[in-house]
C-alpha positions, 0 to 999 in steps of 0.5 A: 240843144235841149231846153235847160231845166230851171228851178222856179219856186212858187205856183206854176200855172199854164198861160200865166207870165211870171218873173224869173227868180234872181238865181234863175235869171242869172243862170238863164240870161247871164250864163246861158245868154238866152234871149226873148223867145227862147224856151226853158223847162221849169219846175217848182220842186213840190209837184211831179210836173215840169213846164215849158216856158218862153222868155219875155221882157228880158232886160239887164236886171230881170226877165219874165217867162210865159208858161206854155205847157205842163208835162208829167215828170215820172223821175221819182223812185218808188223807194223813199230814202232818208239819208242821215249823213255824218258831216264830212270836211271840204267838198266831200259833203257837197259831192255826197249830197249832189250824187245822192240826189242824182241817185234818188234820195228824198231827204238828207239830214246832216249829222254831227257825230263824234268824228265829224271834225266840223264845228260851226256856229248857228249862223254859219251852220244855217248858211252852210245848210242853204248852200247844201240846199242849192247844191241839191236844187242844181242836182235836180236841174241836171238829173231831171227830177221835179221833186226837190229833196229837203236838206233838213236842219243839221242835228246831233246823231243821237237826236236823229236816231230816236226820231219816230219812223216806220222806215227800215233803219240800216247802218253800214258796218264792215263787220256786219253779218248780213248783206244790204241786198238781203234786207226785208223791205216792208213799206219802201221806206229806208233810213240810211245812216252813214258815218263821217270820215273816220266812221262812227264810234263803237258807242254810236254804233251801239246807240244806233242798234239800240234804236233798231238800226240794223248793221249791214255789209256792202262788201269786204272793203272799207269804203270812204264816207262818200263812196259808202253813201253812194254805193249803198243808195245804188244797191238799194235802188237796184234791189228795191227801186228803179235802177235796172 
């Protein structure tokens, strides 16, 4: 059995002993039932390294780890993708975030659009964002990534469209004239706009076009929001990233 990969925030230094975070302790000791002397792999989400560590001082409420070695982690794609995802209902948003991280997305901004159908007050919205960030962390643990993508604060679509960026900006549209595979890539940065269930309205598409988003086509079929996001990311990674 390979060492479980666990996210541990903060600075990680070889030969130092630190206390496992509460979430990590719960997973390692209570779920996986690891004991003193067992090895785990940890990463802090901020640097392209991972570390081997050994469990020690394990008790019912906490555990320490001694960091024994550092390894490079080269799992990040050369293509930087910022996903602007229209917020969808139920588990679809969770699924989209999880799988997009596995496919190499770097930043995710949940977007309120006219058809998103989700209404949350400020407190519930922040709790939801924290939940999404935990899903992203778990996806990194599973997929072998060392850099944890950021789930940005959810915002209105129009506010996201006008943000300054040097990235190539694209929007999936079933009636677009150009294929996503024919895009001219200049600096390996992409902003990908995906509508919610029901898609973007004509006014929202026009607003995106006014802000230099290019309409692109994935194929002759209309895809659900979660399918569209993952298919587009896969196509981009195959053409410009590291999927072979």
